[in-house]
N, C-alpha and C positions, 0 to 999 in steps of 0.2 A: 776670227775675230774673237776676241776675249770674252765676249757675253755669249759666245755660244758652245755649248758643251754635248758631247754625246752621251746619252745613257741609254743603256741595251741591257735586255735580260738576258742570260746565258742561255736558254732555250725558249723556244715560243710558247709564251703563256696566254696568247689569245689577245684580239683587240681591244678589248675592254679594259685588259690589265695594263697593255701598253698605253692606253689613253688616261688611266688612272694615275700610274706612274708618271706619266707627262704633267698630268696636274699637280701632283704632290711636288716634282722639281722644279717646276717653273716658279719664278720669283715676283713677276710684273703684276700689276692691278690687273690687267686683262690677259687673256690667254687665245690665242688663235690656232686651232688645229687644222692640219691640210694633210690630203694624201701623199705620202712619198713620191709617187710617178708622177705628181702636179698634173693629175686629170682634172683637178680644178685649177687654173692656173693663177700664178702669185699674186695677181690683180685682185683676186677674191679677200685678201686679207684688209684691204682699205674699204670694201664695201663692208665686211664682217664688223668691223671697227668702229666705223662712222655712228651707227645706231646705239652702241654700247658708251663710246666717249660723250655723245650727245644725252646720255641719260633717258635714251628711248627705251632702253630693253636690255634686259638681265642676259641673255641669252640671244645669240643669232645664228640663222642656220642658212647655208647655202642651197638653194633649191632649184635643181634643175628641172623640176615639175612646177615650179613659178610660171604664171602666165608670161612672163617675161624670161623665162629660163630656157635652156635647151640641152639637148642631148646628140651628139655627135659620134659616129664609129661604133657605137654599141650594138654588138649582134643583136639582129631582130627578137630572139626568143628570149634573151636575157632583158632586152629594154621592155617589151612588154610584162613580163614576169616583174620586173622592179616596178613598173607604173602601178600594175594593179596591186602589187602586195603593198606598196604605198596607201594606196585608196583604204585597202581592208584595214590596215595598221591605224590609219588615221580616222577612221569612224570610230574607235574607240577612245577618243580624244574630246576633251572640251574645246580646245582651240582648233581652228581651221589651219591645218598645216599639209601642204601639198608634198612633202618630202621628209618623212621621219628617218629614214635610214643611212643618210648621209653623215659622214662623219667631219666634214667641212664645215667647223661650226667656231662662234667665238664666244667667249665667256667673260662676264666681269667676275675677280676674284671673291666677293663676297656672296655670289651665287655659289660658285664650288662650293664654299664652305656650309651654305646652308644645306646642301645634300649631303647625305651621307651614301655615297654610292659603293655598290658592292660586286656588281656584274662584272666579269672577266672575259665575256664573249661579245658577239656583236649585239647581243641584247642591251648594252649598255645605253644605245642611242635612245630607246624607248625607255628605259629606266629614268634618262635624264629628263626628258619630256613630260613624264608621268609625275615624277617629283616636282620637276618645275612648277607644273599645273597646281599641284597639293600643295606648295606653299607660295602660290601666288606670285611667283616670278614672272617677269614679262620675257614672251618669246617675239622674236621677229624674223620673218625669212625674208631673205634678199634674192633676187634673182641669182641662178647660178647656171654656169655653163659648163658642162660635163663634156670632156674631150678624152675619149680612150686613145691613148698613144699607140696601143698596139694590141692587135687582136689575139696574138699568142701570149701575151704577158702572162706570167706566173707558170709556165710549162716549161721553160727553162731554169734550172736550180742557181744559175749563175747569174741571171737577171732580176731575180725575184726580190720585191722591196718590201714584202710583207711585213718584215721584223722591224721597220722603221714608219714612224709618224710624226714627221716634222711638228715642231710647236714654235709659235712666235709668243713669247712673253715680254710686254711692254708696260710702260708706268703713265702714257698719258698724250703722246704724239706719234704722229706717222707720217 
């Protein structure tokens, strides 16, 4: 598709840097981030986009820990660590957010321009929420459905997708 182009770093520079590069390279009024392994299905795009388009939110988060969300096929120790980690991290926020660590999110372009993001690692997700709260941006969670595709993912260098974070950049309709 002519509107799709691949942006890639020569070496792994961290998840935060990959996301910030995606923000810089995208051109639409709205930006949607998905995990490359599609552990959150592409149906989340419309769910994340709707509150942005309706001007109900500046940032949307797919939340597996939302009361209507779900987690499937995640090893129990990882799932427990993630659940409790999100509870601890969200305790330091003004907003009631169930899932602060997920990278599956939607953004209004103006919101991205409001925040000067600097983090190159996984902490970028927290930096975004903290700065959004600081600048009075509206954050809305939508129920997310996390489904791990393969418990062995990431162990085989041939099947690793960690260097890619798909972005959808759009101007108004879906």
